[in-house]
N, C-alpha and C positions, 0 to 999 in steps of 0.2 A: 572333762576330768583332767586334772593336772597330770603332767608327765611324771612318771614315778621316780623315786629316789635312785633306783638301780640304774636308770638311764643316765642320771646326772652324776653317777659315780658312787652312789651309796647303795645300800641293799634295797631291793624292791619291796619285799615283804618279809617280815620276821616271823618265821615259824608258823604257828597256827592261824595267824590272821589271813594267810593266803586264801584258804578255803572260804572264810567268811567274807572277805573283801570281794572275791570273785563272784560269789552268789549274790551279794547285795547289788553288785554292779549289773549282773545279768537280770536280776529281778527288776531293777530300775529301768533297764534299756529294752527289755522285751515286753511287748504288750499290745493289745488292741482295745480301743475304747470308743464307745459311741458318744457323739456330741452333736446335738441338734440334727439328728438323723443322718449325720455324716460318719462314715467309718474311716478311722485313721489306719492306714495300712502300715505294717511294721517294716519301714525302711529307714534310711539314715536320718537322724536329726543332727544338726550342727552341735558340736560339743558344748558351746556356750549356752545352748538352750536346754541341756539335760536337766539342770536343777529346776527349770521352770515348767517341766512337764508333769505337773501334779495330777493331771487327768488320768495318768496311767494307773490302772486299778488291778489288772489281772495278768498273770503270766501266760504267755502262749507256749504250749508244749511243742517240742519239735526242734529242728536244727536252728542254731543261731541265725538271725537275719538282721539286716540293718533297719534303722528307724528314720522316717522322714518327719519333717516339721508339720505343724498343723495346717499350714497354708497349701500343702499338697494333699488334697483330699478328694475322695470320689464319693459322689452322692449315691446312696443305696437305699433300698427298702429296708424295713426293720429286720427282715429275715434273710436277706440275700446280700451278696457282695459281688461286684462285677470284676472280671479280669482286668488287670492293670498292666499297662505297658511299662517296662522297666525304665526308671529314670536314672540320670547320672548324678553322682555325688562325689565329694572329695574326702579322702582320708589322708592322714599325715604320718610321715615316717620320721623318726629320730635316729640318726645314724652316728654311731660312735667310732671314731678312728683314733688309733693309738699312734702318737708321734714317736719318732726316734729321739733319744736323748742327745745323740751326737751324730752329725752328718759330715761326711767328707766334702771337699770342695766340689767335686763332680755332682754329688747328690744335691747340694745346695743350689747349684746352677740349674740343674734339671728341674728341681722343684719350682724355682722361680719362673722358668719357661712354661711349665705346666700351668702355673697360676696366671701367667700372661695370656696364654691361649684360651684358658677357661674364661677369662675376663672378656676377651674379644669375641670368641666363638660360642662359649658356653656348651652345656650338655656333654662334658667330657667324662663324667661319671653318671651312668644312666642305670636306673633301676626299673624293674617291672614285676608287679605282683602276679602270682599264679594261684588260682583258686584250687580248693580240694575237689571242686565239681567240674564236670564236663559240659560243654555247651551242647545241647541236644541237636542242634543243627549241624555244626561243624565237626562234632565228635572229638574236638580238641579241648584241652583245659581252658577254662575261662581265664582271660588275662586282663590286667588293667592297661590303661594307657601308659606309655613310658614316662618316667619322671626323672629329672636331673637333680643332682644335689645342688643346693643353693649355697652361695657365698663361699665357694671353694677358694677363689682368688683372694677374697677379703680376709680369710682365716689362715692363709698359707704361712703367715709369719707368727702365729700364736705359738708360744713356747711351752704351753701346758702339756702334760703327759697325754691327756685325752682331749680331743676336739670334737664337738658335737655339730652335726649338720642336719638340715631338714630337707625333706622332699615331700611333694604333694601329688598324690595319685588321684586319677579320676576313674571310678568304677561304676558298674551298673548296680542298681538296687538288688538285683538277684545274683550278685557276684558270689555269695556264699562266704566261706571262711578262707582266709589266705593260708596256704600250706607251704608255699615256696616263694622265693624271690630270686630273680637273676640280677647280677651286677656286672656291668661292662665298664671297663676302665680304659678310656681312650687317651689317658696321659702317657707320658714317656716312662714314668716311674711307678712301680708297684706301691701299694699302701696296705697297712695292716688294719683289717676291718674287725672290730671287736664285737659289736652288737648292732642289731637293727630292731627297733620296736615300732610296730604299726598301731596307731591309736585311731579310733573312730568307728570300729565295728561293734556290733551289739554284744559279741562274746567277750569284750574287754580287750586290753592290750594283747597283741600277738607278738611274741618274742622270737628272735632269731639269734641265738648265741653263736656267732660266726667264728671268732678267734682264728682268723686265717688271713693269709696274704691274698690280695687280689692283684694278679699280674696285669701288666699293661697289654694292650692289644698287639703290640709289636712282638711280644713274647708268646702270647696265647690269644689267638683270634677268638676263641670260643669264650662265651660268657661264663661267669661263675654261677653255680647254683647253690643256694643255701635253703635248707628246710627249716621250718619252724620247730620249736622245742617239743611239739606234740609227738610222742612216740607211737609208732605203728608197727605191729608185726606184718610180715609180707602179705598175709591173707587178709589183713584189715586195711591195707593201703587204699585210701580214697581214689576213686576213678581218675580224678584230675592229676594225681601224683604218680600213678603207676609207671608211665613211660619215663618220667623224669628220674624216678628211682632207679630204673634199669640203666638209663643213659649215664647217670653219674657213676654207677659202679663200673660200667664198661669203660668210661674215661679213665678211671683209677687203675684198672687192670692193664690198659695199653694193649699193644699187639705183640709185645715181645721183641720188637725190632728197633733198630736205630740207636744212636748214641744219645745219652741223656743230657739235657741241659739242666742247669741248676734251678731253673724256674719251673721245671716239669713237676707234675704230681702223679707219677706213675709208680706203682708198687708191683714188684716182680721178684722172683726167686733166682738165686744163682749159688754155685758152689764157692768155696774159699779158694779161688785160683789167682788171688792177687797179693799173696803174702810175700812171695819172692820177687826178685828182680834180676832174672838171668841175663838181661841185656847189659848189666853192670859187672858180670863175672860169675863164674861157677860157684863161688863161695856164697852167692845169694840165691842159688837155686833152692826152692822149697817145694815139697810135694803138694799136690792138690788135695785139699780136704773136702770130702763129699764124693761118694761113689763107692763101688764095691771094694776097691783097694783100701781106702781109708774112710770109713763112714764118719759123717759129721752133719750137724744141722745146716740148713740153707740160710743164706744171708740175702740182703737186699741187692738186687742186680743194678749195676751202674751202666751197662750197655757200652762199656769202653771196647776199643778194638784190641785184638790179640797182640801179644808181643811179637817182635820180629823173629826172636829166637825160639819161641814156644807158642804154638797156636792154641795150646790148652790153657794158657795163662793170659789174663788181662794185663794191659799195659798199666804200669804203676803211675799213680798220681802222688807226687811228693809234696810235702808241706813246703810253703804255705798255701799251695793251690788246694782248694777244698775238694773233698770227695763227694760225689753225688749222693744225696738222699732226697726224697720227695720234699718239695718246698715247705709244706706245712709241718714237716718233722724237724726242720732245722732250728737251731737255738734261737730263741727270741733275744732281743738286744741285751737285756740285763744279764742273762745267762752267758751270752757270747762275750760280754765285757769281762765278767768274772773269770771265765775260762781263759780268755786271752791274757788277762793280767797274771793269772797263775802260770801260764806258759812263759811269759816274759820274766817273771820271778824265777822260774826254773832255769831259764837260760842264764840269767845273772848268777844264779847259784852254782851252775856247772861251768861257767866261763873260765874262772881261774884254775880249777883243777885241769880243765882241758888245755889251757895255755901252758901250765906247768908240765903236763905230760908231753907236750909237743917240743918244749925247749930244754927239757932236762930228763935224764933217765933216773935221777935220784928223787928222793922225797915222794915216792909213789905210794908209800904205805904209812899207816898211822904208826908212829913210833911209841906212843903211850896212850892210855885212856884219856889223859888230860888233853891230848890233841883233838879228840872227838868233842870234849866239853867246850873247847875254844870255838867250835862252829856256832854255838848258841850265844856266845858272849860277844864275839867280834866278827865271826865269819872266817873264811879261809883267805888269808891275805897273800898277795903276790909280792914277795920280796926278792925273789931270785932275779938278778940281772937288771933291775930297774935303774940302777945307777950306771950300768954299762952303756957306752955309746951305741952298741949294736942294737940295744933294745929300747932305750928310753925315748927314741923319736918315732917308734912305730905307733901309728894312730890308735890301734886297738889297745895297746898297753898304756898309752897315755890316757885313754878314756877310762880304763880300769883303775889306774892310779888316781884319777880325779874322783871316781866313785868312792874309793877307799878313803881318800883325804876328806871327803865331805862328812864322813862319820854319821850318815843318815840311816845306816843299818840295812841298806838294800842287800848286802851280802851275808847278813846274819840269818841263821835258821831259828825259827821259833822253838822254844824248849818243848820237847814232846811230853805228853801227859804222864808217861811212865816214869819220868824223872821228877815230876812235880811234887810228889809226896815222900818219896824215898829213893834217893839217887843210887842206892846199892841193891834195890829190890831185885833187879835182873839177875844178880848172882845167886839168889836163894832158890833152893829146891821148891819151896812152897809157892813162890811166884811162878816158877816154871810150870808147876802143876796147875795152879789157879788159872792161868791163861788158856788152858785146854778147855775150860768150861765157861769162862767169862772174858776171854780175850777176843782177838780178831778172827780166830778160827775155832769156834766151839762145836763144829759139826764133824770132826774126824774121830773123836773119842768114842770108844765102844766098850761094852762090858765083855770081859774075858770069859768065855764059856767053856773053853777046852785048854788044858795046859799039858805040855807045851803047845803053843799055837802051831798051826799047820798052813802050808802054802797050797795054793791052787794051781801053781805053774807046772809045766811039764818037767818031771824029774829027769828025763833024758837030756834035757837042755840045761836046766838050771839047778841040778843037783837034788839031794834028798829033800823031801817035803817037810821033814821035821825041823823044828827050830833047834838051835844050839842052847836055848835056855833050859836050865835044869832046876829041879826043886832046890838044890843047895844054893843056887844064886839068890833066891828070894826068901827062903825059909826064915832067915834071921830078921826079916823086916815085916813079919806078919802079926806082930803083937801077940805071939804065943799060939796062933792058929796054925793048923796044917794047911797045905795047899788045897786039899780037897774041901776042908772046912771053909776056907776063904772063898773058894769058888761057889760053894753052896750058899753062903751067906751074902753073895753079891758084893764082895769086898775088893775084887780085882778088876782093873780096867786097863785098856790098851789103846795105843795109837800105832797103827800098823801100816807102814809104807813099804813093806817088803815086796809085795807082788807088783805094785805099780811102778817101782823104781828099778828093780833088778833087771828086767829085759833091756833097759837102756844104759846100764852102768858102764859097760865096756866102751860104748861110744862117748858117753859123757866124760869119763875119766881119760879118754884120749884127747880131749880138747885142751888147749893151752890154758893153764891157770884154773882148771875146774877139777875138783875132786869130791866124790860123794860115796856114801854107803846107802844101802837100802835098810832102813831102820825099823825096829820095833821097840816101843817103850812100854814098860809095865808100871802101873800105878796101884797103890794100896789105899783104900778108904779108911782113914784113921777113926778112932772113937770120937774125935771132935767133929767129924763130918767133912773133913778136908782130905784132899788127895796128896799123896807124896810119891815121887818117882822112886822105884826100888831096883830097876834093872833096865839097861839099854842094850839091845842086840844090834850089832853092826855087821851087815852082810855085804860081801863082794861076790861077783860071779866066780864059780870054781875055775881055777887055772889048770887043774889037773885032778886025777883021781885021788891023790893024797894031799892036795893043797888045803891049807887052813883058810877057808874063805869066810868064816864066821867068827865073831868075837863078842863076848859079853862083858859089859862094864857095869859095875855096881857102885853104890854110894861109897865115897872114899873113907879111908881110915888114916891116911897120911898125906903129906904135902904133894908128892908125885901123883898119887891117886886123885887128889883134888883137881889138879890141872887136866888130867886125862878125863875125869868126869865132866869138867867144864867144856872140854873139846867135844865130848860125846853129845852133850846137850846142845851145843852149837850145831852139830851135824843134824840132830833131830829137828832143830828149828829151821835149818836150811831145807830139809825135806818138806817140812810143814808149810813153809812159805811158798814153795812151788806148787804143792798140791792145793793149798788154799787159793792161790791166784789162778791157776790153770784149770782146776776142776771145779771146786766149790763156788768160786766167785765168777770166773768168766763163763765156764761151760754151763753151770746149773742155773745161772740167772741170765746173764747177757745173751749168750748164744742160743740157749734152748727156748727163750721167750721170743726171739726175733721171728721165727716162722709163724707163731700165733698172732703176732702183731701185723705182719704182712698180710696174712689171710684175713684178718679182721677188716682191714681197709679194702681188700679186694672183694670180699663176699658179704659183709654186713653193711647195709645202708646206714648213713648217719641218722636216719629215722628209727632204726632198729633199737629197741630198748636195751638189748645186750651190748650194742656198740656204745650207747650212752653210759652204761655202767662201766665198761672197760676203758673208756676214753681217757680219764685222768691217769690210768695205770700204764699207758703206752707212751706218755709224753717224753720226748727227747731220746728214747732208747735207740732208735735207728741212727740218729746222729752220733751219739756217743760210741756206738758199736763201729760205725764207719771210721771215726777218729782213732779208735783202738786198732783197727786194721792198718791204718796209715802210720801210726806212731808207736804202738805198744807191742802188738803180737806179730808184727811184720818181721821179715828177715833183717837182722841187725838192729831191731828195735829195742825198746827199753827192757822188755822181758828177756830177750836173748842176751842183752848186755849185762844184766844185773841179777839174773837168777841162774842157779847151778846148771839146769839142763841145757842152757844155751840154745843152739839152733834146733835142738830136739824138743823144745818146749811144747810146741803145738802138737807134735806127735804124741806126747804124753797125754795131752788134753783129748786127742782123738781116741786114744786107747781106752781112756776112762769112759768116753761116750759109748764105745762099742761094748765094753765089758762090764760097766758099772751102772751107767745112767738108765733109769727107768722112770717114765712119767708117773706110773702108778705108785711109786715110792717117794714122790716129791712133796707130799703133804707132810706137815710137821709130825703128825701122829705116826704115819707110816715110817718116816725116817727114824724117829726115836725107837720104834719097835724093831726095825731092821737092825739097828746098832745095839740092840739089847739094853738101851738106856731106860726103857719103860716097858710095862706090860699092860695089856688091856684090863681095865677095872671099872665096871659100870657104876660102882659106888663113889668114885672120885668125881670132882666137879667137871673135868674135861674128858672123862671116860678112860683115863690113863693113870697109872701109878708110876711115878718116877722112882727108879731104883737108886739114883743118886739125888737125894732130896735138894741139896744145895747146888743146883745147876741153873745159874741165872738165865742163860740163854733159853733153856727149855721152860723155866718157870714163867718168865715174862712173855715168851713167844706163845705159850698156850693161851694167855689172856688175849693177845692180839688176834691169834688165829680164831678164837671163839667169837670175838667181836666181828671179824670179817665174815665168818660163816653165818652168823645171825643176820647180818645186813644182807648178804647175798640171798639167803633163804627167803627173807621177807620180800625182796625184790623179785626173785624168780617166781615164787608162788603167786605173786600178784598178776604176772603175765602168763604163767603156765600152770593154771590150777589143775590141768589134766595132762598126763604124760603124752597123750595123743597129739597135743599141740606142739610138743617138743619134736616128735617124730615128723610132723607135717610142716614144720618151719623150714622151708627150703634154703633160706639164707643161713640159718643157724647150722643146719646139717652140712651145707657146703663149706662153711667156715671151719668146722672141726675136721671134716674130711680132708680139706686142703692143708690144714695145719699138720696133720699126720702123714698123709700120703704124698705130699709134695715137700712141705717144710722139713719133715723128718723122714724123707724118702728112704734112707738107708736102713731104717728100723721099722718101716711101715708094716712089715709082716710079723712083727713080734706079737705074741699072743697076750701080752700083758697090757696092751693099750685099753683104757677104760672105754666102755660103750657110751654112746649118747642116745639113750632111748627113753629116759624118764627125767622128771624134774630133779630128783635126787642126783642123778648123774650130772646134770648141768650144774647144780649147786656145788658139787665136789670139784668139778673141772674149773669153774670160775674162781672158787675159793683158793685153789692151788695157784692159779695164775696170779691173782691179786697178792697172795702171800709171798710168792717168789719175787714179784716186782717191787714190793714195798718192804715188809719186815725182813725177809730173808736177805735181800740185797743190802739193806741198811746194816744188819748185823755183821755182814762180811766185808763191808766197804769202809765205813766212816771211822773205823779205828785204825786204819792203816798207818797214818802218820803218828797218832798218839802212842801206838805200841811199837811200830817199826821205824820211827824216826830216830831212834837210838840204835845204831847198827849192832852193838854187842847183844842187845836184848833179843833181836830177831834177824840174824844174818840171813840174807836171801841167797847167798852162795858161799861156798867154802873152797879154799885153794890148797889146802893141805889135808892129807889123811892123818890119823893119829899114829905116831911112830911106835913101832914095836921095839923091844930091847935090842934086837939084832939089826935094826935099820941104821944106816949112816946118819940120819937126822936125829937119832935119839940123843946123842951127846949134846947137840945144839939145843934140843928141847930141855934137857936137864940144866944146862948152863943158864938159859934165860927163857923160862916157860911163858912169861908174859909176851915177850917178843914173838915167840913161836905162835902163841894164840892170836896175836894181832896179824901176823903174816898169813894165818889161815883164814881170816875174815876178808871181806871185800876190801880192795885198796881204796885210796882216797877218791879217785875218779868214779869208781863203781859205786861206792857208798854215797857220795854226795849227789850223784846223778839220781840214784834211787830215792834219796831223801827229798830231792826237789820235785820228783814226779808224784810220789805218794802224798806229798803235801797238797798238791793240786787236786789229786783224786779224793782226798778226804774233806774237801771244802764244799760247804753248802752255798749255793748262790742266793742272792736276795729274793729271787722270784720263785724259790722252792715252794712247792705245794705239798704239805704234809698229810699223812693219813687222817681222815676225818675232815679234810678241807677240799674244796674244789672251786674253780672259777665260776663266778655268778651263781652262788650257792642256792639262790631262790628261784632261778629261771633256767637252770641247766636242763630241766625237763618240764614239760607242761602238765605233768601228773602231780597234782597237789599231795596226794597220799604218799607218793614216793619221796617228795621233798620233806615231808614230815618224818618219814622213816630215816632219811639221811641225817636229819638233825638229831634223831635218837642215836644213831650210830656215832655221830660226832661227840655227843655227850658221853657215850660209853668209852670212847677213846680218851677223853679227858679224865674220866675216873680211873682208867688204867694207869695213866701217868701218875696220878696221885698214889696209887698202890705201889708203883715202882719206886717212887720217892720214899715211901714208908719202908719198903724192903731194904733199900740201900742204907737206911739208918738203923737196921736191926742187927745188933752185935752178935746174935746167934747165927747169922748167915755170913760165915767167915770168908766165903769166896767173893763177897762184895762189900764187906764192912770190916774195918779193923785198922790198926795203926799202919799207916803208909799204904793201905789197900785202896785201889781205885774203885769207886762205885760202878756198878754195871748200868750204863745209861745208853748203850747202843740201841736198845729197843724202847727208850723213852721217846714218845711220839713227836714232841715238838723240839724245835731248835731255832736259834738265831743263825745268821749267816756266818761263814767262816769254818775253821776247823774246831769243832765242838765235841767230838766223840759222842754224839747223841743225835737224835732226830730220825724219823722214819718217813722219807718222802713217798709219795704215791707210786712213783715209778723209778726205773733204772735211769737216772739222770746223769750219772758220772761214773 
């Protein structure tokens, strides 16, 4: 039988042909036939003789066995067969190794040395097959003879992306079916093993989708174990694989000791004790997140030594030194190149503002809106002092000057999508409102159920619970309705950041260059089905019993009011940007998923069907979270530098985890109901009725949620037809228990955690995890630069409060309101730094895998029925994309279609590489 297309780089089997082809092959290769009173025993026949075995007439029922050629026969009577001594035969392996696109000098030298030693000594990459059966004598799994990869030295210079090697195994005729394979790498350098396919057994090709690094013996003396694509529940594990299954899980858990090497594959839990750097000064002391004092999810343990000044904090690893994550979780080369290029681009973009800030106290602010527009036309040019003798000979400034003179655009920013259709859209109230349901943060808006809104904070500390909003503030904007009528008809909506911000405002406003309110924004649903803002409440902590700590701003009727309204909206955007980034984005996707991923690797064997289901939805998440701890959420990192809460940012995230986050509310349905945006309605297609019909995030999200749920239900019910199987699956129960009791240790006693006792429980839990990793993260991430790349549209920090008439700054505000507005926004360094970072964070890499896709789509599992089900899921995702395209062209849906209105594509499943403002990857990859 010819080696399959999948092995050679194409697809093995397309859809339905998998089952047919497998059965035809098995029918052809399994059989016993009499010929001249000789009985042909079913053992291996050489592949080239398969087509000549026309004498095979009937199928032998029972486990697959190998077939021998006609010249190995045993004479027998018509009605008897004699016991046969096992004979040796050979089977062939095709091994696919993925090459690196680029190698540094050291890697090239080591690779050549490996090729040389392989040519002289040989046997530097050794494989061994392990059967699913146990030898009755030794009680150990049956094993083949070791086999070495052929032609490693000859193929070492091949520049193709994939290189195919072969190996030949010798096995006994009673070997059974291969269930695992060990790989030993005696080279000096690791290599990326993509797939192994064994051909020559009666069951047909046996596939091992490895997709993993094989470390060298010097880094890891132990051999790597890979299991075939055949899924097994723990109770169904063949005897020959039971010990290996347990051994591999034990290796992945480690012993909780020692400092991690980058080549390790150990998954363990730890608290967030590495965000600060007290060894560099008290200004970088940060509290430990995780524990009774400040609850937080657990993250991947790195095993670093404590700091000298704080035994409760791990020593910092500063960039460019990489932070440990298990080797198989690290970025593959294509992703790493994309991310590194983005980092380099970010460095270039922030280089000139940083130089300017260091050599001059002037020019730190945008002087006009046109200054911001210049960033997209020519970039920020460094003109200060270049002609001065003091500066012009400095190597760094000379290099920058050379880049500027080249005119190749390295210092320019791409024009964000928000400016692509209407450059003034950001000024309008309708766009401000539209972005609450179809922008980068569509998950904060809620239906207003009580007016005025009330706080849940302690009134002894934070003042009266009642809002300062009154009916007279909004009555003129309700299209003739009373407030009670508007509430009853579900016409009022709100974004409420009062309670999450107010406890931190005293500390935030004491920071240099940071000013914030705790905001509430009221929206009215117009007869056109669109939202409009009708009031903004701005709250400060009470300074005394008679202090005016709350202020309400309404839509303007004069010029002064227009600028005050614009400043109020900017403060709302600043609140929104921080809550979006710290709570909805980081906490609810990145951080809350990490414990489930760690526990999956520690408790679910690669053979487990649930691990196979979750595998594409865990890709790269541990690596990107580690990078975030190193560069984004750390002390003095990007978040602290560019967002209003500054050094208190992660404490706000932790407060949300303690007071707001609940896993049982993380499904799309539960979240929409909690926010009052939908009510249960069994007559509706998704069992929900949206109370804001033109809600693009919810409309499109329900389609994707339903597709995920249908796919998960089909998959789970295939393996768990009875709930007792769920309860008795020790690996599954250990995974969920560890995710909750260790990964979310601080909330483990909460009574809202879902049980895992039935198939429906499992379906819900898995659907939530896949939804969060894919669609929810995509909706919150890939619009960051398209919407936030223009600072006035979405300022992430504010530096001025809105002046009152008796404030000293009020005269300056009246004299030049645009200047005051720009001084309130981030300065040049803050703004350009943020733009550079979110540009990288909004970028899809070329190796992105989108929902409905996965590596080796026809061999990721050995279960043909589930491959068919996955293709059905993929087809449904494609239909959803077509429906989203149709909706974006529907002029009745004004939150996603209209003059200058951006279509809502953040949940459109597919995308090309780059910043596209669309695409739903399988996992949290950026």
